[in-house]
N, C-alpha and C positions, 0 to 999 in steps of 0.2 A: 504493500500500500504506500509506504513512504517513498519507495522508488518511483511509483507512478506519480505521486504528488510533485516530486522534484522534477520529473520530466515535463509535467504540465507547466510548472513555474518557469522552467527554462524556455519552453516554447512561447509562453506569454512574453517573456523578456525580449526574445528575438523578434517577435511580431511588433512589439512597441518600438524597438530600435529601427526596424525596417520602416515603420510608419513615420517616425521622426525624420529619417533621412529623406523620404519621399516628399514630405511637407517642406523641408528646407530647400530642396532642389526646385520645387514648384515655385516657392516664394522668390528665390534668386532669379529664376527665369522671368517671372512676372515683373520684378523690379528693374531688370536690365533694360536700358533704352534700346529701341530698334536700331538696326544697323544704319549708319548714316545720319541718325538723329543728332540734333545740336542741343547742348546744355551750356549753362553759364557757370563758370567757377566762382568761388567766393571772391568778394572784392579784396583788393590789396590795400593795406594801410601804408601811408607815407607821411612822415613828419618833415616839414620844411620850415625854413626861417629866412628872414631878410634882416640885414644889419648894416647900417652905414657906420663904418668903423673910424671915420675921421683920421685916416692914416695912423691909427694906433694911439692917438693922443686922447687922454681922458679928461674928465671935468676938472681935474687938478692940474691940467697943463702938462702932465708927464707922459712921455712916450713909453708905452708899456704893451708890447705886442703879446706878451704872455698873458696879460689880463684879458685881451681880446680873445685869445684861444680858450681861456678858461670860461669866458662867457658863452662862446659858441658851444663848447662841450656841455655846458650846463643846460642848454636848450634841448639836448638830445636829438637834434635835427639830423636827418640823413642827407638832406640836400639844403645848402645854405647859399643865398645870394648876398654877396658883400659889395658895398659901394665905397668909393674914396680909398682905393687901395694903391699904394706906392710900389713901384718895382724899379729899384736903383734910381729913385727919383731925385733926391737931393739930401742936403744935410739934415733937413727936418726929420727924416726917418733913417738917417745914417746910411743912406744909399742901399738899404737892405731890400732884397726881393721879398716883400711881405707876403705875396700870394703863395710863393713856394714854401716859405717858412711856415705859414699857417697850415698848408696842406700836409706838410711833413709832420708837424707837431700833432695834428689831429688824425693822421693816417687816413687821409681822404684823397680822392682823385681831384684834379684841378683843371679848370679852364679859365683863362684870363683874357679880358678884352681891353686892349690898349687904345683908349680914346684919345689920349695925348701920347705922342711918340717922338721924342726929341733926341738929337745927337748927344753922345756922352760928353762929359766935361773934359775928358782926356782921350786921345786916340787909343782904340783897343779896349776901352772899358765898355761894359754893357750899356745898351741904349736906356735912356731915361723914359720910363713909362708910368702912366697914371690912368686908372680906369676901374673896371668892375671885375669881380671874380665869382665863379661858382665852385663850391666844394661839394663833392658827392661821395657817398658811401658806395654807390654803384658805378660800375665802369662807364666812363664817358665814351660814347661811340662816335659822335661827331660834334664839332664845335664851329660856330660862326659868330662873327661880331659885325653887326650892321651899323655903320655910322649914321647918326640921325641928323636931320636938317637943322641948320642954325641960321634962319633968314635974317636975323639982326646982327650976326657976327659974334654971338655968344660963345662960351666955351664948348668945345666939341663934346658931344654926348654919344652914347652907343647903346645898342641892344644886343647883349650877349645871349647866345642860344646854345644849349647842349641837348643832345638826344641820349636818353638812358633807357634801360629796361628795368622795371621793378617787378621782380619775380614773374617775368614773362610778359609784362604789360609795357608797351612802348609809351614813353612820355617825352614831350618836348618842354624843357624848362627854360624860361627867359628871365633875364635880370637886367634892370635898367636904372638910370639915375637921370631924371629930367632936369632941365634948366631951372635954376632956383629963383631967377629975378626977372623972368619974362613970360607972361602967359601966351604971348604971340608965339614964342619959340616952343613952349610946351605943347600947344595945340598942333603945331606943325609936326612935332616929334610923335605925338599920339597918333596922328594920321598915318605916319610911316609905320608905326608899330601895328596899327590895325591892318595895314596891307600885308605885313609879314605874317601876322597871326592868321589871316584868311587862307594861307597856304597849308595850314596844319590839318592833317587828317587824324593825328593822334590826340590823346589827352594833352591838355596844355596847362602849365603852371607859370604864372607871371609873378616875379618877386621884384621889389624895388622901392627906392626913395623917389616918389613921384612929385615931391615939392608942391603938392596941391591937396586941398582938403576935399572931403567927400561931396560937397555941394557945388563943385566947380565943373565947368563944361569939359575940361580935359579928363576928369575922372568919369564923367558921364559917357565920354567917347570910348572909354575902355569897358565900362560895365554894360554897354550895349552888347558887347561880345562875350564878356567874362563875368564871373560871379565873385563878388568881394567876400572873402572868407570871414571878415569881421562882421559883416551884416548878417551872415548865416549863423555864425557860431560864437561871436565875441560877446562879452558882457561889459557894459559901461561905455565910456567915451573912446577908449582905445588910443589915447594920446601917446605919441611917440617922440615929439619934439617940443622943447628941448629936454634933454635928460634931467637937467637941474630943476626945471619948473615946467613939466609937460602940459602943453596947452593946445596942441594941434595934432591931428592924425594925418600924417603925410607919408607914412611907410605902409606898404600893402602886400598882402598875399591874395592873388586872384587866380581863378582857374576856369577852365571850360565847364559847360553845364553838366557834363557827364562825370565830373569829379565833385564829391560832396565834402564840405568842411565839417568835421565832427567837433573840433574845438579850435579856439583861437585865443591867444593870450599875449600880453605885452610883458617883456622880461625886464625887471628892474636891474639897472647896473650903472656904474659911474665910469665904465671903461671908455665911453665915447660920448659925443654930444647928442646922439640919437639913442632910442631904446629899440631893441630887437622885437620883431613880431614872430611868433612861432605858431604854426597851425598843423593840426592832424587832419590829413586828407584821406578820403576813401576813393581809390581808383576803381574804375569799373572792372568787373571780372572778365576774363578772356572767354570768347565763344569757342567751345570745344566740340569736335565731332564725336560720334559714338565710339570711334576707334581710339581717340586719345583722351577721353574724359577719365579723370582719376577714379 
């Protein structure tokens, strides 16, 4: 009798295991997408920042590039747009290549846009350059610097662009610094930026010191195409200038409509005369076929 009972229990166990296996296989087949079907992967997170570093001189009038590096590191940004960066420029920054120094200190990839490019003080020395830089934790695939118009003869400005991939998602990142003392020149520069942005098929992020407050026509010219991260995700006034007595929001993170700002914040520091803006962005997920979906 006991032998018969053990046989029946063993048979029941085998039948239960067979049933479980069949159900699991049926569920997996039902859940699998049809061949050739398209799905969308999870969005990719990207933290970015913009910071006018005033060639490394802080509110105390002291040149301290290490203080700039520490401020950038504190933001935790993976991509950073810097303005007012010296490269072998003059005695004011000890002829240091500030862009390269910061990239090496922070272990990031570098693109530099020389908006001013002058002969060296002595033959054979590096050229004297001043402009903008982009630091990136992701490999920079291409870089372009577009010189912007200056119809009234103001200081030459530029639009620095890099192309990167963030965990498979292509992104075009731009960094600029518009004319500080002429709305006429800023408007002309914005129009040229609009022309460049219109060629982008990828997600776009624009970083920069735009030297204009949100209620101005030059900012409206950009927010016609892009979304202001502070409007979406910031809290409060978002003032970035000047660092000693912040009273104006002139530094921006903007992005194309398929990029969503999750957070935006102004970072307190005395490292320069501007305050950095940092934003967490959600990039759109990549469209995948049934064959390459995870």
